[in-house]
C-alpha positions in Angstrom: -127.8 -13.8 -40.6 -126.4 -10.8 -42.5 -126.6 -8.6 -39.4 -124.4 -10.9 -37.5 -121.8 -11.5 -40.3 -121.3 -7.6 -40.6 -121.0 -7.5 -37.0 -118.4 -10.2 -36.9 -116.5 -8.6 -39.7 -116.5 -5.3 -37.9 -115.7 -7.0 -34.6 -112.6 -8.9 -36.1 -111.4 -5.6 -38.2 -111.3 -3.6 -34.9 -108.0 -3.7 -33.0 -108.1 -3.9 -29.3 -105.3 -1.6 -28.1 -103.6 -2.6 -24.9 -103.1 0.3 -22.7 -99.6 -0.9 -21.7 -98.5 -0.7 -25.4 -99.2 3.1 -25.5 -96.3 3.9 -23.5 -93.2 4.2 -25.5 -90.4 5.1 -22.7 -88.3 8.0 -21.9 -87.3 10.7 -24.5 -83.6 11.7 -24.7 -84.3 15.2 -22.9 -86.2 13.5 -20.2 -83.1 11.2 -19.4 -80.9 14.1 -19.6 -83.0 16.1 -17.2 -83.2 13.2 -14.7 -79.1 12.9 -15.0 -78.6 16.6 -14.2 -80.8 16.4 -11.3 -79.0 13.6 -9.7 -75.7 15.2 -10.5 -76.7 18.5 -8.6 -77.9 16.5 -5.7 -74.9 14.4 -5.4 -72.6 17.3 -5.4 -74.6 19.1 -2.9 -74.3 15.9 -0.7 -70.5 15.6 -1.2 -70.0 19.0 -0.3 -72.0 18.8 2.9 -70.1 15.7 3.8 -66.8 17.5 3.1 -67.9 20.3 5.5 -69.0 17.9 8.2 -65.5 16.3 8.1 -63.9 19.9 8.4 -66.3 20.8 11.2 -65.4 17.5 12.9 -61.8 18.2 12.6 -62.3 21.8 14.1 -64.2 20.4 16.9 -61.5 17.9 17.7 -58.9 20.7 17.4 -61.1 22.9 20.0 -61.2 19.9 22.4 -57.4 19.5 22.3 -56.9 23.2 23.0 -59.3 22.9 25.9 -57.6 19.7 27.2 -54.1 21.4 26.9 -55.6 24.5 28.9 -56.9 22.0 31.5 -53.6 20.5 31.8 -51.7 23.8 32.2 -54.2 24.8 34.9 -53.2 21.7 36.7 -49.3 22.4 36.2 -49.8 25.9 37.5 -51.7 24.6 40.5 -48.5 22.4 41.4 -45.6 25.0 40.4 -47.1 28.4 40.6 -46.0 29.1 36.9 -46.8 28.0 33.6 -44.2 25.9 31.4 -41.5 28.0 29.6 -42.1 28.2 25.8 -38.9 27.7 23.7 -36.2 30.2 23.5 -36.7 30.5 19.8 -39.1 32.1 17.5 -41.1 29.0 17.4 -44.6 29.4 19.2 -45.0 25.6 19.5 -46.8 23.4 22.1 -44.3 20.7 21.0 -41.8 22.7 23.3 -43.7 22.1 26.5 -44.3 18.2 26.1 -41.7 17.2 28.9 -43.5 19.5 31.3 -46.9 18.1 30.7 -46.7 14.7 29.4 -47.2 12.1 31.0 -47.9 13.9 34.4 -50.8 16.0 33.0 -51.6 14.8 29.4 -51.2 11.1 28.2 -49.9 12.5 24.9 -49.4 16.2 23.4 -52.2 16.6 21.2 -51.5 17.6 17.6 -53.4 19.0 14.6 -55.5 15.9 13.1 -54.7 16.9 9.8 -51.1 18.2 9.5 -49.8 16.4 12.8 -48.2 19.9 13.6 -47.9 21.2 17.0 -50.3 23.6 18.2 -49.3 27.2 18.9 -47.8 28.1 22.4 -46.1 31.0 24.2 -45.7 31.8 27.7 -45.6 35.3 29.0 -43.5 36.8 32.0 -43.5 40.3 33.4 -39.7 40.4 32.9 -39.2 42.9 30.1 -36.3 41.0 28.9 -38.4 37.9 28.4 -36.6 35.8 31.1 -39.0 33.4 32.3 -36.5 31.5 34.4 -35.7 34.6 36.7 -39.3 35.8 36.5 -41.7 32.6 36.0 -44.3 33.1 33.4 -47.7 33.9 34.7 -49.7 33.7 31.5 -49.9 31.9 28.2 -51.1 32.1 24.7 -52.4 28.9 23.1 -53.8 28.5 19.5 -54.7 26.5 16.6 -55.8 27.2 12.9 -59.4 26.0 12.2 -60.3 24.8 8.6 -63.7 26.2 8.2 -65.1 27.2 11.5 -65.2 30.7 13.0 -63.3 30.7 16.4 -65.7 30.4 19.0 -66.6 33.3 21.6 -63.9 32.5 24.0 -61.5 33.4 21.2 -59.1 36.2 22.3 -57.4 37.4 19.1 -54.0 38.4 20.8 -51.5 39.3 18.2 -49.0 40.2 20.5 -48.2 39.9 24.3 -50.6 42.0 26.4 -49.5 45.0 28.0 -46.9 44.5 30.7 -46.2 41.1 29.5 -43.3 39.6 27.3 -43.1 36.4 25.5 -40.5 34.1 27.0 -37.3 34.0 25.1 -33.8 35.5 24.6 -33.8 39.1 25.7 -37.5 39.4 25.0 -36.7 39.0 21.5 -39.0 36.0 20.8 -42.2 36.9 18.7 -45.7 35.6 19.7 -48.1 34.1 17.2 -50.8 36.1 15.7 -54.3 35.6 17.3 -56.2 37.4 14.5 -54.8 35.6 11.5 -56.1 33.0 8.8 -52.7 31.1 9.6 -51.9 32.1 13.3 -48.8 33.5 11.8 -49.6 36.6 9.8 -52.2 39.2 11.3 -55.0 39.6 8.9 -58.8 40.4 8.8 -59.9 36.8 8.0 -59.7 34.9 11.3 -59.2 31.2 11.4 -57.2 31.3 14.2 -58.5 30.0 17.7 -56.3 31.3 20.4 -57.2 31.4 24.3 -55.1 32.5 27.3 -55.6 31.9 31.3 -56.9 35.5 31.7 
């Protein structure tokens, strides 16, 4: 009897601990660490998405240049010359729209971000730059890329090649810079993708 009573008293005084109640939750430091990790990961993902979009636009620019090149080849096959670039200091593919559209291109491609014309200059062997008397037999075509380095077929012309002159009034018209961050001012940072027919 006594033994049973003592056992019952001991049993009733002993608290059975539920293991689930031992866990209290996260500390403030743990929560801050998790928030910091999530912030770092999200910034990496956002930066990667931004670079992917820029690379996608660069791929479109390069594809546009290839399409214009193909149209210029077809034009040359028909006329044995390339379209004359404008008689101004503007090296713009917008100046040859009427020669290429719609016979060789459905529309003249433009930069996907700025909607600016791509760079274009035609060359003649006429030292005065007169492409009407001596048809243009070469061209220079280019675009500014956002992030990508220009592909291996990039030529980096900063001026007409030897023996050629940019089409324009008395040969005074300037070409665009192929080794350049902006296809305008020559520089060591090369973001200008430029090609020619030779």
